[in-house]
C-alpha positions as CSV (number, residue, x, y, z in Angstrom):
1,M,-21.4,-10.1,-6.9
2,L,-17.7,-10.1,-6.5
3,K,-15.7,-13.2,-7.2
4,S,-12.3,-13.5,-5.5
5,N,-9.6,-16.1,-5.4
6,W,-9.5,-16.6,-1.6
7,K,-6.2,-18.6,-1.9
8,I,-4.2,-17.6,1.2
9,P,-0.7,-19.0,1.5
10,N,0.0,-21.3,4.4
11,K,2.6,-19.1,6.0
12,S,2.7,-16.6,8.8
13,V,1.7,-13.1,7.9
14,T,4.3,-10.8,9.4
15,F,2.0,-7.8,9.6
16,D,-0.3,-9.7,12.0
17,A,2.5,-9.6,14.6
18,F,2.3,-5.8,14.9
19,A,-1.0,-4.9,13.3
20,T,-2.2,-2.5,16.1
21,E,1.0,-0.5,16.2
22,Y,1.3,-0.5,12.4
23,D,-2.2,1.0,12.3
24,F,-1.2,3.6,14.9
25,A,1.9,4.6,12.9
26,T,0.2,4.7,9.5
27,T,-2.7,6.7,10.9
28,L,-0.3,9.2,12.4
29,Q,1.7,9.6,9.2
30,S,-1.0,9.1,6.5
31,K,-1.3,11.5,3.6
32,H,-3.8,11.1,0.8
33,D,-2.9,14.0,-1.5
34,F,-1.1,11.9,-4.1
35,F,-4.1,9.7,-4.6
36,T,-6.9,12.2,-4.2
37,K,-5.3,14.5,-6.8
38,N,-5.1,11.7,-9.3
39,L,-8.6,10.1,-9.3
40,S,-10.1,8.6,-12.4
41,S,-12.7,10.5,-14.3
42,S,-15.4,7.8,-13.7
43,K,-16.2,7.3,-10.0
44,G,-17.8,3.9,-10.1
45,A,-15.5,1.3,-8.4
46,V,-12.0,1.4,-7.0
47,L,-9.7,-1.4,-6.0
48,D,-7.2,-0.8,-3.1
49,I,-4.4,-3.4,-3.3
50,G,-2.7,-4.0,0.1
51,C,-5.2,-1.8,1.9
52,G,-3.8,-2.5,5.4
53,S,-6.1,-1.1,8.1
54,G,-8.3,0.7,5.5
55,I,-7.0,4.3,5.9
56,L,-6.8,5.0,2.1
57,A,-9.9,2.9,1.4
58,L,-12.0,5.1,3.7
59,E,-10.7,8.2,2.1
60,L,-11.5,6.9,-1.4
61,A,-15.0,5.9,-0.3
62,K,-15.8,9.7,-0.2
63,Y,-15.3,9.8,-4.0
64,Y,-16.4,6.4,-5.4
65,D,-19.6,4.4,-5.4
66,N,-17.8,1.2,-4.4
67,V,-14.5,0.4,-2.8
68,V,-13.0,-3.1,-2.8
69,A,-10.0,-3.3,-0.4
70,V,-7.8,-6.3,-0.2
71,D,-5.0,-7.4,2.0
72,L,-3.3,-10.6,3.2
73,S,-3.3,-9.7,6.9
74,E,-6.5,-10.7,8.6
75,K,-5.6,-8.7,11.7
76,L,-5.2,-5.5,9.7
77,L,-8.5,-6.2,8.0
78,D,-10.2,-6.7,11.4
79,I,-9.0,-3.3,12.4
80,A,-10.2,-1.8,9.1
81,R,-13.7,-3.3,9.6
82,Q,-13.8,-2.1,13.2
83,K,-12.5,1.4,12.6
84,R,-13.1,2.2,9.0
85,S,-16.2,0.5,7.7
86,A,-18.6,2.2,5.4
87,P,-21.6,0.9,3.4
88,N,-19.7,1.2,0.1
89,I,-16.5,-0.5,1.3
90,E,-15.8,-4.3,1.1
91,Y,-12.7,-5.7,2.8
92,I,-11.4,-9.0,1.5
93,Q,-8.5,-11.2,2.6
94,M,-6.6,-12.0,-0.5
95,D,-3.1,-12.8,-1.7
96,V,-2.4,-9.7,-3.9
97,S,0.1,-11.7,-6.0
98,S,-2.9,-13.5,-7.6
99,L,-5.8,-11.1,-8.0
100,E,-9.0,-12.3,-9.6
101,F,-12.4,-10.7,-9.8
102,D,-15.4,-11.0,-12.1
103,R,-15.6,-7.2,-12.6
104,Q,-13.4,-4.3,-13.6
105,F,-12.5,-1.1,-11.8
106,D,-12.3,2.6,-12.7
107,L,-9.3,3.1,-10.4
108,I,-6.7,0.7,-9.0
109,V,-4.5,2.0,-6.2
110,S,-1.7,0.6,-4.1
111,A,0.4,2.2,-1.4
112,T,3.8,0.7,-0.3
113,T,2.8,-2.9,-1.1
114,F,4.5,-4.0,-4.3
115,H,8.0,-4.2,-2.8
116,H,6.7,-7.2,-0.8
117,L,5.9,-9.2,-3.9
118,K,8.3,-11.7,-5.5
119,H,6.9,-11.5,-9.1
120,L,5.7,-8.1,-10.1
121,P,4.9,-9.0,-13.8
122,T,2.2,-11.5,-12.7
123,T,0.5,-8.9,-10.5
124,F,0.8,-6.1,-13.1
125,K,-0.8,-8.3,-15.9
126,S,-3.7,-9.1,-13.5
127,I,-4.1,-5.4,-12.7
128,K,-4.3,-4.4,-16.4
129,K,-7.1,-7.0,-17.0
130,L,-9.1,-5.6,-14.0
131,L,-8.9,-2.0,-15.3
132,N,-11.8,-0.4,-17.2
133,R,-11.2,1.4,-20.5
134,H,-10.1,4.9,-19.5
135,G,-9.5,3.6,-16.0
136,K,-6.5,4.7,-14.0
137,V,-3.8,3.1,-11.9
138,V,-2.1,5.2,-9.1
139,F,0.7,3.4,-7.2
140,L,3.2,4.5,-4.6
141,D,6.1,2.5,-3.4
142,K,9.5,2.9,-1.8
143,V,12.7,3.0,-3.8
144,S,16.2,2.6,-2.6
145,E,19.6,2.2,-4.2
146,V,20.3,-0.5,-1.6
147,E,18.0,-3.4,-2.0
148,T,17.7,-4.1,1.7
149,P,19.1,-1.4,3.9
150,A,21.1,-2.6,7.0
151,T,19.2,-2.9,10.2
152,I,21.5,-0.5,12.0
153,G,20.5,2.1,9.4
154,N,16.8,1.6,10.3
155,I,17.6,1.9,14.0
156,L,19.6,5.1,13.5
157,G,17.0,6.5,11.2
158,A,14.3,5.9,13.8
159,I,16.3,7.6,16.5
160,G,17.1,10.5,14.2
161,D,13.4,11.0,13.5
162,Y,12.4,11.1,17.1
163,I,13.0,14.8,17.9
164,P,11.3,16.0,14.6
165,D,8.4,13.6,15.4
166,C,8.0,15.2,18.8
167,S,7.4,18.5,17.1
168,K,5.0,17.0,14.6
169,Y,3.0,14.6,16.7
170,G,3.7,15.4,20.3
171,F,5.9,13.6,22.8
172,R,3.6,10.8,23.6
173,N,2.9,9.9,20.0
174,A,6.5,10.2,19.0
175,S,7.6,8.0,21.8
176,R,5.1,5.3,20.8
177,L,6.2,5.6,17.2
178,L,9.8,5.2,18.2
179,K,9.1,2.1,20.3
180,F,7.3,0.5,17.3
181,R,10.1,1.4,14.9
182,L,12.7,-0.2,17.2
183,S,10.6,-3.3,18.0
184,P,12.2,-6.6,17.0
185,S,9.1,-7.6,14.9
186,W,9.2,-4.4,12.8
187,L,13.0,-4.6,12.3
188,K,12.7,-8.2,11.3
189,H,10.0,-7.2,8.8
190,L,12.2,-4.5,7.3
191,A,15.1,-6.9,7.0
192,N,13.0,-9.0,4.6
193,D,12.0,-6.1,2.3
194,R,13.4,-5.9,-1.2
195,Y,13.4,-2.4,-2.8
196,L,14.0,-1.5,-6.4
197,S,16.5,1.2,-7.3
198,E,14.9,4.3,-9.0
199,G,16.3,3.1,-12.4
200,R,15.0,-0.4,-12.1
201,F,11.7,0.8,-10.8
202,K,11.1,3.0,-13.8
203,K,12.2,0.3,-16.2
204,I,9.9,-2.3,-14.9
205,Y,6.8,-0.1,-14.5
206,N,7.4,1.5,-17.9
207,R,7.4,-2.0,-19.4
208,Y,4.0,-3.0,-18.1
209,F,2.4,0.5,-18.0
210,P,3.9,2.2,-21.1
211,G,3.6,5.9,-21.1
212,C,3.1,6.1,-17.3
213,Y,4.6,9.0,-15.5
214,F,6.5,9.1,-12.3
215,V,6.4,11.4,-9.3
216,K,9.4,11.3,-6.9
217,M,8.6,12.0,-3.3
218,G,11.6,11.6,-1.1
219,G,12.3,7.9,-0.8
220,F,9.1,7.0,-2.6
221,M,8.1,6.9,-6.2
222,G,4.6,7.5,-7.5
223,V,3.2,5.9,-10.7
224,I,0.2,7.2,-12.7
225,W,-1.1,5.5,-15.8
226,E,-4.4,5.7,-17.7
227,H,-5.8,2.8,-19.8
228,L,-6.6,4.6,-23.1
């Protein structure tokens, strides 16, 4: 029986405002290779932190006996339960800043979640307590030399991606993706993001996961660490 801390902050959850379109965008662009190539040796239980609409959780359910997937947005979790349910997946609404379970996991993953958190050390300490011996953490997050890129940069970037997206996803999907990227709710969300520079990222993650190694993928940084 899982024990969770079910303490949800009394504030609006920004992802709820665009959950359907966010699910569309992440489904269209999702790639699992980084995670599936770095699975733990034991395949008992995995924890997906900031699972969103369950895209990665459903993929991991092919490899692990049990998947626990947590997110703060109830609307994203509703989509996950409707579109990506499986007998071995449990979706839980939880503030990932204060994780608490009465069990440990063989693998703990997170994709583009930690830059939303205000105090990474607290979360990292909790994660280490939740990891089995010889368990593994595999994280992916965005890095930027500018802590919060200007909104105009996000707008121009979205417009610049439109033609390449038409080739990759087709005109209709690319147009819907562009509309989402230019929506006031998404741009407002991006204006509140806080990214670490590559140097600060490596320094902080190395401090709490000594000996971890990094994989640079464009504007993203992957982190892999095994609890020996």
